[in-house]
C-alpha positions in Angstrom: 112.2 123.6 -31.8 112.1 123.3 -35.6 110.2 120.5 -37.3 113.4 118.9 -38.5 114.6 118.4 -35.0 117.3 121.2 -35.1 117.7 123.0 -31.8 116.9 126.7 -31.5 119.7 128.8 -30.0 119.5 132.2 -28.2 122.8 133.9 -27.6 123.7 137.0 -25.6 125.3 139.9 -27.5 128.6 139.4 -25.6 128.4 135.7 -26.5 128.9 134.7 -22.9 125.5 132.9 -22.5 123.6 130.6 -24.8 120.0 129.3 -24.2 119.5 126.1 -26.2 116.0 124.6 -26.8 116.8 120.9 -26.8 113.5 119.0 -26.1 109.8 119.3 -26.3 106.7 117.6 -24.7 104.6 116.2 -27.6 101.0 117.3 -28.1 99.8 113.8 -27.5 101.3 113.7 -24.0 99.9 117.1 -23.2 96.4 115.9 -24.2 96.9 113.0 -21.8 98.0 115.4 -19.0 95.0 117.7 -19.6 92.5 114.9 -20.5 90.0 115.6 -17.7 90.1 119.4 -17.9 89.0 121.9 -20.5 92.6 122.6 -21.5 93.2 121.7 -25.1 89.6 121.6 -26.2 89.7 124.8 -28.2 90.4 125.0 -32.0 93.5 127.2 -31.6 96.7 125.9 -33.3 98.3 125.4 -29.8 95.5 125.1 -27.2 97.7 124.1 -24.3 99.3 127.5 -23.4 97.0 128.4 -20.5 97.2 124.9 -19.1 101.1 124.9 -19.2 101.1 128.2 -17.4 99.5 126.4 -14.4 101.6 123.3 -14.7 104.2 122.3 -12.1 107.6 121.0 -13.2 110.3 119.0 -11.4 113.5 117.8 -13.2 115.9 115.1 -12.1 119.6 115.9 -11.5 120.8 115.3 -15.0 117.5 116.7 -16.5 117.0 113.4 -18.3 113.8 113.0 -16.4 111.1 115.6 -15.9 108.0 115.3 -13.7 105.0 117.3 -14.9 101.8 117.9 -12.9 98.5 119.5 -13.6 95.3 119.3 -11.4 95.0 115.6 -10.4 97.5 114.0 -12.7 101.3 113.8 -13.0 103.5 112.3 -15.7 107.2 111.3 -15.6 108.9 112.0 -18.9 112.3 111.1 -20.3 114.5 112.5 -23.0 118.2 112.3 -24.0 119.7 115.8 -24.1 122.7 114.9 -26.3 120.3 115.3 -29.3 117.2 117.3 -29.9 114.2 115.0 -29.2 110.7 114.7 -28.0 110.0 113.6 -24.4 108.7 110.1 -24.0 106.3 108.9 -21.4 107.6 106.8 -18.5 104.7 106.7 -16.1 101.4 108.4 -15.1 100.0 109.0 -11.7 96.5 110.1 -10.5 95.3 111.6 -7.3 93.7 108.6 -5.5 91.1 110.7 -3.6 88.3 112.6 -5.4 88.7 116.3 -5.1 92.4 116.3 -4.5 94.7 118.3 -6.7 98.5 118.2 -6.9 100.0 121.4 -5.3 103.7 120.6 -5.3 106.1 118.2 -6.9 109.6 116.9 -6.6 111.6 114.5 -8.8 114.6 112.9 -7.0 117.3 110.5 -7.8 117.9 108.0 -5.1 121.6 107.2 -4.3 122.6 103.8 -5.5 125.9 102.3 -4.3 128.4 101.5 -7.0 128.5 97.9 -5.9 124.8 97.5 -6.6 125.1 99.4 -9.8 127.5 96.8 -11.1 125.3 93.9 -10.0 122.0 95.1 -11.3 120.7 95.1 -14.8 120.2 98.5 -16.4 116.4 98.5 -16.1 116.4 97.3 -12.5 118.9 100.0 -11.6 116.8 102.7 -13.2 113.6 101.6 -11.5 115.3 101.7 -8.1 117.1 105.0 -8.4 114.3 107.6 -9.0 111.1 108.7 -7.2 108.4 111.3 -7.7 107.2 113.1 -4.6 103.8 114.7 -4.9 102.1 117.1 -2.4 98.3 117.5 -2.5 95.7 120.1 -1.6 94.5 117.7 1.2 97.9 117.8 2.9 98.9 114.3 1.8 102.4 113.5 0.7 102.7 110.6 -1.7 105.9 109.1 -3.0 105.9 107.1 -6.2 108.4 104.9 -7.9 109.8 105.7 -11.3 107.0 103.6 -12.9 104.2 105.2 -11.0 103.8 102.6 -8.2 102.7 104.3 -4.9 105.4 103.5 -2.3 104.2 105.4 0.7 101.6 108.1 1.7 101.6 110.3 4.8 99.5 113.2 6.0 101.6 115.3 8.4 99.3 118.3 8.3 95.7 118.9 7.0 96.6 122.1 5.0 97.6 122.2 1.3 101.2 121.2 0.8 102.6 124.1 -1.3 106.3 123.4 -1.6 108.6 120.3 -1.4 112.4 120.9 -1.2 115.4 118.9 -0.5 118.0 120.6 1.6 121.6 119.3 1.7 123.8 120.2 4.7 126.7 122.6 4.1 129.3 119.8 4.7 127.8 117.9 1.7 128.7 120.8 -0.6 131.9 122.3 0.7 134.5 119.6 0.3 138.1 121.0 0.1 138.9 118.1 -2.2 136.7 115.8 -4.2 135.0 113.2 -2.1 136.2 114.6 1.3 134.1 116.3 3.9 133.9 117.1 7.6 130.8 115.4 9.0 128.6 117.7 11.1 126.2 115.5 13.0 123.9 118.3 14.0 123.1 119.2 10.4 121.6 116.5 8.2 120.0 116.1 4.8 116.2 116.9 5.0 113.1 117.1 2.9 111.3 120.4 3.8 107.5 120.4 3.4 105.8 123.8 3.4 102.1 124.1 4.1 99.8 127.0 3.2 99.3 128.0 6.8 103.0 128.3 7.4 103.6 124.9 9.1 106.9 123.3 8.1 107.7 119.6 8.4 111.3 118.6 8.2 111.7 115.0 7.2 115.0 113.4 8.1 116.6 112.7 4.7 118.8 109.8 5.9 116.0 107.9 7.4 113.7 108.6 4.4 116.5 107.4 2.1 116.9 104.1 3.9 113.2 103.6 4.2 112.7 104.0 0.5 115.6 101.8 -0.4 114.1 99.1 1.8 110.7 99.7 0.3 112.0 99.4 -3.2 114.0 96.2 -2.3 110.9 94.6 -0.7 108.8 95.6 -3.8 111.1 93.7 -6.1 110.7 90.7 -3.8 106.9 91.1 -3.8 106.7 91.7 0.0 106.6 95.5 0.4 105.2 96.9 3.6 104.6 100.5 4.7 107.9 102.2 5.7 108.4 104.6 8.5 110.8 107.5 8.9 111.5 110.5 11.1 110.3 114.0 11.0 109.9 117.2 13.0 107.0 119.6 12.8 107.4 123.4 13.2 105.0 126.4 13.4 105.7 130.1 13.6 104.6 133.1 15.6 102.4 134.8 12.9 99.4 137.1 13.3 97.6 135.3 10.5 98.8 131.7 9.6 99.1 132.2 5.8 102.4 132.2 3.9 103.6 132.7 0.4 106.7 130.6 1.2 108.7 129.2 4.1 111.9 127.1 4.1 114.3 125.5 6.6 118.0 126.3 6.2 119.4 124.2 9.0 121.3 124.9 12.3 123.8 127.7 12.8 126.9 127.0 10.8 129.3 129.0 13.1 131.4 129.9 10.1 131.7 132.4 7.3 129.0 131.4 4.7 131.2 132.6 1.8 134.5 131.1 3.0 134.5 128.6 0.1 134.6 131.4 -2.4 137.9 132.7 -3.7 136.5 136.2 -3.8 136.5 138.6 -0.8 133.7 138.2 1.7 130.6 140.3 0.9 129.0 140.5 4.3 130.0 141.7 7.8 130.3 139.6 10.9 127.9 136.7 11.2 124.9 136.8 13.6 125.9 135.1 16.8 123.5 132.2 17.4 123.5 128.7 18.6 120.3 127.9 16.7 119.4 124.3 16.2 116.9 125.2 13.5 116.4 128.3 11.3 113.7 129.3 8.8 113.0 132.0 6.3 109.2 132.8 6.3 107.3 135.0 3.9 103.9 135.8 5.4 101.0 136.9 3.2 99.5 139.3 5.8 100.9 141.9 8.2 103.6 144.6 7.7 106.6 142.2 7.5 107.9 141.4 4.0 109.7 138.4 5.5 111.1 137.1 8.7 113.9 134.9 10.1 112.7 132.4 12.7 115.2 130.6 14.9 115.2 128.3 17.9 117.9 126.9 20.1 115.8 124.1 21.4 117.8 120.9 21.5 115.6 118.0 20.4 116.9 114.5 21.2 117.6 112.4 18.2 117.6 108.7 17.6 121.1 107.3 16.6 120.1 103.7 15.9 118.9 103.2 12.4 120.0 106.7 11.1 123.6 106.0 12.3 123.5 102.6 10.7 122.3 104.2 7.4 125.3 106.6 7.4 127.9 104.0 8.1 126.7 101.3 5.7 125.2 103.4 2.9 127.6 101.8 0.4 126.4 98.3 1.1 122.7 98.3 2.0 122.1 94.7 1.0 121.5 91.3 2.5 122.1 91.1 6.2 122.1 95.0 6.5 118.7 95.2 4.9 117.4 92.6 7.4 118.9 94.6 10.3 117.7 98.0 9.1 114.2 96.5 8.5 113.9 95.9 12.2 114.2 99.6 12.8 112.2 101.0 9.9 109.4 98.6 9.2 106.2 99.5 11.1 105.5 95.8 11.9 108.8 95.6 13.8 108.6 99.0 15.6 110.1 102.4 14.9 113.2 104.0 16.5 112.5 106.0 19.6 113.8 109.4 20.4 112.5 112.7 21.8 111.5 115.3 19.2 111.2 112.7 16.4 107.9 111.3 15.4 107.1 108.0 13.8 105.5 108.8 10.4 104.2 105.3 9.7 100.9 105.3 7.8 98.7 108.3 8.4 99.6 110.0 11.7 97.4 112.4 13.7 97.7 115.3 11.3 96.2 117.9 13.7 99.2 117.7 16.1 100.7 121.0 16.9 104.3 121.7 15.8 107.0 123.2 17.9 106.6 127.0 17.9 109.6 129.0 16.6 109.9 132.7 17.5 110.7 135.5 15.1 114.4 136.6 15.5 114.6 139.1 12.7 112.0 140.7 10.4 112.0 143.2 7.5 109.0 145.5 7.7 108.5 147.4 4.4 104.8 147.6 3.7 103.3 147.0 1.1 106.3 144.9 0.0 105.8 141.2 0.3 108.2 138.4 -0.5 106.5 135.9 -2.9 109.2 133.3 -3.4 112.4 132.1 -1.7 115.2 130.3 -3.6 118.0 128.9 -1.6 121.5 128.7 -3.0 123.6 125.5 -2.2 124.2 125.5 1.5 127.9 126.3 1.3 127.1 129.8 -0.1 124.7 130.6 2.8 122.5 132.7 0.6 118.9 133.0 -0.5 117.3 135.0 -3.4 113.9 136.5 -2.3 111.5 137.7 -5.1 109.0 140.4 -3.9 105.8 142.0 -5.0 107.5 145.3 -5.9 109.6 143.7 -8.6 112.8 143.4 -6.6 115.1 140.5 -5.9 117.0 140.5 -2.7 120.2 138.4 -2.2 120.1 137.7 1.6 123.0 136.3 3.7 121.5 133.7 5.9 124.3 133.8 8.5 124.5 137.5 9.1 120.9 138.4 8.2 122.1 141.1 5.9 121.3 142.1 2.3 124.1 141.3 -0.1 122.6 142.8 -3.2 119.3 144.2 -4.5 118.2 143.7 -8.1 115.5 146.2 -9.0 113.1 146.6 -12.0 112.3 142.9 -12.1 108.5 142.9 -11.6 107.0 139.6 -12.4 110.4 137.9 -12.6 111.6 134.5 -11.6 115.0 133.5 -10.3 117.2 130.5 -9.9 120.9 129.6 -9.3 123.5 128.4 -11.8 127.1 127.3 -11.3 129.7 127.3 -14.1 132.8 125.1 -14.0 133.6 121.8 -12.3 135.8 120.5 -9.5 136.3 122.1 -6.1 134.1 125.0 -5.0 136.8 127.6 -5.4 137.0 126.8 -9.1 133.3 127.4 -9.7 131.5 130.6 -10.5 128.0 131.2 -9.1 125.3 133.2 -10.9 121.8 134.3 -10.1 119.6 133.7 -13.1 116.6 136.1 -13.6 113.9 135.6 -16.2 111.5 138.5 -16.7 108.5 137.4 -18.9 107.4 141.0 -19.6 110.7 141.7 -21.3 111.3 138.2 -22.4 114.9 138.3 -21.2 117.2 135.9 -19.2 119.8 137.8 -17.2 122.8 136.4 -15.3 124.3 138.2 -12.3 127.6 136.8 -11.0 127.9 136.4 -7.2 130.5 138.7 -5.9 130.3 141.1 -8.8 127.4 143.5 -8.1 126.2 145.9 -10.7 125.8 145.2 -14.4 124.5 141.8 -15.5 127.1 139.3 -16.7 125.0 138.6 -19.8 121.4 139.1 -21.1 119.6 136.9 -23.6 116.3 137.7 -25.3 114.1 134.5 -25.5 110.6 136.0 -25.6 107.7 135.7 -23.1 105.9 132.6 -21.7 108.8 130.7 -20.2 109.2 129.2 -16.7 112.5 129.0 -14.8 113.0 125.7 -13.0 115.8 124.8 -10.5 117.5 121.4 -10.9 118.8 119.4 -7.9 122.5 118.9 -7.2 122.6 115.6 -5.3 120.4 112.5 -5.0 118.4 111.6 -1.9 121.0 110.0 0.4 123.9 111.7 -1.3 125.1 113.4 1.8 125.6 110.2 3.8 129.1 109.6 5.0 130.6 106.4 3.7 134.0 104.7 4.3 135.9 105.1 7.5 133.8 106.1 10.5 135.0 109.3 12.1 135.0 113.1 11.8 136.1 113.0 8.2 135.1 110.6 5.4 133.7 110.4 1.9 130.1 111.4 1.1 128.0 109.0 -0.9 127.6 111.3 -4.0 129.5 114.4 -5.1 127.3 117.4 -5.8 127.1 118.4 -9.5 127.3 122.1 -10.4 123.9 123.8 -9.7 121.9 124.4 -12.8 118.4 125.4 -14.0 116.3 124.9 -17.1 113.6 126.9 -18.8 110.1 125.5 -19.8 108.1 127.3 -22.5 104.3 127.7 -23.1 104.9 125.4 -26.1 106.2 122.6 -23.9 109.8 123.2 -24.8 112.8 122.6 -22.5 115.8 124.9 -22.8 119.2 124.7 -21.1 121.4 127.6 -20.1 125.1 127.4 -20.9 127.8 129.9 -19.7 131.1 130.5 -21.6 133.9 131.8 -19.4 
């Protein structure tokens, strides 16, 4: 970004794609982030490049807020994207235990009903509608408010927590008309926690949403207690328990994963399965590049507080808060139900998870999948980046390859949608950034072959996926029944770029 505040623009030759540098992290904030390390101590003109290469980023839905973490410290930054500007500091958080480092990060908006938005002042509303979720090398998960106050801490497993994701159910993304959906009770919003040894913890997103809403409400009243919520713990049949990545993608959909697209279906008949839980796992050892793990085990679920959360999400105030508190506050007892564990305080982290067998594996030694990027659930796809420089687009329903992008060694990938309104009016792209070539390429879903556009931006950038919906956004509101309105409409999927200079760039598609 130029010193006078003008944005830098990178445009593809066919003028279909523009990369716009529109914000930057000031050097003063980077010195604060790297204060307790040797980063920034050299006499070079820009001494933060190596530190930023090891920094973790997590944007909010709009991209207005950006969580940044390095070693033991995280910062929440804010910037207005309508004009070129510098990020400003909102809050700072430190690892409370000596020797811990931050290994994963998530910045999530929390759904706030319109009724409360109208009744709250601007500052109160902001403070109650955003949280930073940090995973640590010790296995701890800590959730902080927008202003850095620790709301809750849990240790589900004693291994490093390497990835934190929010997975929205397919019904929360595939409405035929705006605001309408078919409510599938067996598939719910979840926060997926991936640990270094391959253990996955699926936190029920609806119960977590209500627990955090209650926690924030109590905090404003000066009487906050430790919230509890529900989770399931999974392990996998691996020869050696070390993974590069692992992710949950929910129960079997029993439908064509690309039915929402106007284009012809890209895959053959779906894999017949009644799976209640499915996972993609990328092991570090063995001859398998990656595997699909499924189980049809039917775990009993509690319908008390979670059901209440869904039906009254639009008016969680007053008497409803009092009623929900009796379910979710540890002092009043937690909901019971087989297969769901009370996560209040620090549970026995050594407990074994439910073992999930391998249903399908791709064995292609020495190829290893390094990263898994899920598309919005309605597409039923994942992009898998491997050690041989290939990106595989994988159909999660049929377990078949949709497309292979080669010659992308050292590349990163993310998803981007162009257009607004119903799904059939949007166009989905796989975004690939290759640092060696310094190029951003877009490949349109359903149009295999040549890239839609290619933009040269130079080396040293990081591709970061943005969320589509807030925590609690998939909750049904309005009339109780099979059909209703979801709490928050999903915004088109997008991603941003972060440079070794602390710059943030957006990607815009012209169609």
